[in-house]
C-alpha positions as CSV (number, residue, x, y, z in Angstrom):
1,X,14.3,33.3,-26.7
2,X,11.5,31.4,-28.4
3,X,8.6,29.9,-26.5
4,X,9.6,26.4,-27.5
5,X,13.0,26.8,-25.9
6,X,11.3,27.9,-22.6
7,X,9.0,24.9,-22.6
8,X,11.6,22.3,-23.5
9,X,13.2,22.1,-20.0
10,X,9.7,21.7,-18.4
11,X,8.9,18.8,-20.7
12,X,12.2,17.2,-20.1
13,X,11.7,17.6,-16.3
14,X,8.3,15.8,-16.6
15,X,9.8,13.1,-18.8
16,X,12.6,12.5,-16.3
17,X,10.0,12.4,-13.5
18,X,7.9,9.6,-15.1
19,X,10.8,7.8,-16.8
20,X,11.5,5.3,-14.0
21,X,8.2,5.7,-12.1
22,X,6.4,2.7,-10.8
23,X,3.2,4.6,-10.6
24,X,1.6,8.0,-11.3
25,X,-1.8,9.3,-10.4
26,X,-3.4,12.3,-12.1
27,X,-5.6,14.5,-9.9
28,X,-7.8,17.5,-10.2
29,X,-6.9,19.7,-7.2
30,X,-9.5,22.4,-7.9
31,X,-11.2,23.6,-4.7
32,X,-8.5,22.6,-2.2
33,X,-7.6,25.2,0.4
34,X,-3.9,26.2,0.9
35,X,-3.9,24.3,4.2
36,X,-5.3,21.1,2.5
37,X,-2.8,21.3,-0.4
38,X,0.1,21.8,2.1
39,X,-1.0,18.8,4.1
40,X,-1.4,16.6,1.0
41,X,2.0,17.6,-0.2
42,X,3.5,16.8,3.2
43,X,1.9,13.4,3.4
44,X,3.1,12.6,-0.2
45,X,6.6,13.8,0.5
46,X,6.9,11.7,3.7
47,X,5.9,8.6,1.6
48,X,8.6,9.4,-1.0
49,X,6.0,10.5,-3.6
50,X,6.7,13.5,-5.9
51,X,3.7,15.8,-6.4
52,X,3.8,18.5,-9.0
53,X,1.4,20.8,-10.9
54,X,2.2,21.2,-14.5
55,X,0.5,22.7,-17.5
56,X,-1.6,20.0,-19.4
57,X,0.2,20.8,-22.7
58,X,3.6,20.2,-21.1
59,X,2.4,16.8,-19.6
60,X,0.9,16.0,-23.0
61,X,4.3,16.4,-24.7
62,X,6.1,14.5,-22.0
63,X,3.7,11.6,-21.9
64,X,3.7,10.9,-25.7
65,X,5.5,7.7,-26.5
66,X,5.7,6.5,-22.9
67,X,3.6,4.2,-20.7
68,X,1.8,7.3,-19.5
69,X,0.3,8.1,-22.9
70,X,-3.1,6.8,-21.8
71,X,-3.3,9.6,-19.3
72,X,-3.4,12.2,-22.1
73,X,-7.3,12.1,-22.5
74,X,-7.6,13.1,-18.8
75,X,-5.5,16.3,-19.2
76,X,-8.4,18.7,-18.9
77,X,-8.8,21.4,-16.3
78,X,-6.3,21.8,-13.6
79,X,-4.1,18.8,-13.2
80,X,-1.4,17.6,-10.8
81,X,0.5,14.4,-10.9
82,X,1.8,12.3,-8.0
83,X,4.6,10.0,-9.0
84,X,6.3,7.2,-7.0
85,X,9.5,5.4,-7.9
86,X,9.4,3.0,-4.9
87,X,5.9,2.1,-3.7
88,X,3.5,1.4,-6.6
89,X,0.4,2.0,-4.5
90,X,1.5,4.9,-2.4
91,X,0.2,7.8,-4.5
92,X,-3.2,6.1,-4.9
93,X,-3.4,5.2,-1.3
94,X,-2.5,8.6,0.1
95,X,-4.6,10.6,-2.3
96,X,-7.7,8.4,-1.8
97,X,-7.3,8.6,2.0
98,X,-6.8,12.4,1.8
99,X,-9.8,12.6,-0.6
100,X,-12.1,11.4,2.2
101,X,-11.3,14.5,4.3
102,X,-11.1,16.8,1.3
103,X,-13.8,15.9,-1.3
104,X,-12.6,18.6,-3.6
105,X,-9.6,16.4,-4.5
106,X,-10.6,14.3,-7.5
107,X,-8.7,11.4,-8.9
108,X,-8.7,11.4,-12.7
109,X,-6.7,8.3,-13.6
110,X,-3.5,6.5,-13.0
111,X,-0.8,4.3,-14.3
112,X,0.6,1.6,-12.0
113,X,3.5,-0.6,-13.3
114,X,2.6,0.2,-16.9
115,X,-1.2,-0.6,-16.5
116,X,-3.8,2.1,-17.0
117,X,-6.5,2.6,-14.3
118,X,-9.5,4.9,-14.4
119,X,-10.6,6.8,-11.2
120,X,-12.5,3.7,-9.9
121,X,-9.5,1.4,-10.6
122,X,-7.2,3.8,-8.7
123,X,-9.7,3.7,-5.8
124,X,-9.4,-0.1,-5.7
125,X,-5.6,0.1,-5.8
126,X,-5.7,2.5,-2.8
127,X,-7.2,-0.3,-0.7
128,X,-4.0,-2.5,-1.2
129,X,-1.8,-2.2,1.8
130,X,1.8,-0.9,1.4
131,X,4.6,-3.4,0.7
132,X,5.9,-3.0,4.3
133,X,2.4,-3.8,5.7
134,X,2.1,-6.9,3.5
135,X,5.6,-8.1,4.5
136,X,4.9,-7.6,8.2
137,X,1.6,-9.6,7.9
138,X,3.6,-12.3,6.1
139,X,6.2,-12.3,8.8
140,X,3.6,-12.4,11.5
141,X,1.9,-15.4,9.9
142,X,5.3,-17.2,9.6
143,X,6.2,-16.4,13.2
144,X,2.9,-17.4,14.7
145,X,3.5,-21.2,14.7
146,X,7.0,-20.8,15.9
147,X,5.8,-18.6,18.8
148,X,3.1,-21.0,19.8
149,X,5.6,-23.9,19.8
150,X,8.0,-21.9,21.9
151,X,5.2,-21.1,24.4
152,X,4.3,-24.8,24.7
153,X,7.9,-25.7,25.2
154,X,8.2,-23.1,27.9
155,X,5.1,-24.3,29.7
156,X,6.5,-27.9,29.6
157,X,9.8,-26.7,31.1
158,X,8.0,-24.8,33.9
159,X,6.0,-27.9,34.8
160,X,9.1,-30.1,35.2
161,X,10.1,-31.0,31.8
162,X,9.1,-33.7,29.4
163,X,9.1,-36.5,32.0
164,X,6.4,-34.7,34.0
165,X,4.4,-34.1,30.8
166,X,4.7,-37.8,29.9
167,X,3.5,-38.8,33.4
168,X,0.5,-36.5,33.1
169,X,-0.3,-37.9,29.7
170,X,-0.1,-41.5,31.1
171,X,-2.2,-40.6,34.1
172,X,-4.8,-39.0,31.9
173,X,-5.0,-42.1,29.7
174,X,-5.3,-44.4,32.8
175,X,-8.0,-42.3,34.5
176,X,-10.7,-42.9,31.9
177,X,-9.9,-46.7,31.8
178,X,-10.1,-46.9,35.6
179,X,-13.4,-45.1,35.7
180,X,-15.0,-47.3,33.0
181,X,-15.1,-50.6,35.0
182,X,-16.5,-48.8,38.0
183,X,-19.4,-47.6,35.9
184,X,-19.9,-51.1,34.4
185,X,-20.1,-52.6,37.9
186,X,-23.1,-50.4,38.9
């Protein structure tokens, strides 16, 4: 069997991996211990991110003619790729966070939704919260006024309803008016 026939399935595997990917981050994993690499893979797997080590030449062939072609110049030295089909910022976020505890892990570049980012750009993307976090913040900001309104209504109900609140408001308005003539008489 010729070498080309042996390499073709690997190139097809990489092509299939990046075909529908929302994002991919290319990293240099040189210097990671086995424990660090295992922990990184575990975190990425839990987030639904595929992390694989391929030969640079295989990735080069697979990236040609795709959105990931701009990663080809970064295919030097040991390279691994983290690919996500669901959360566009997950690979960048997890790798950048892990890189703080394992400085040997180096981000080379990335593609997010068809746009190329260098290592610094991927670092900026890593600071973007996940979709779930953003949605929960949005929901919290929508719920806040409703919750406050419900709390006020509950307090009114506990004090005797709207009639008692109206009496308190009227008494509060009358009190300053009653005090004003007393001050004028002095």
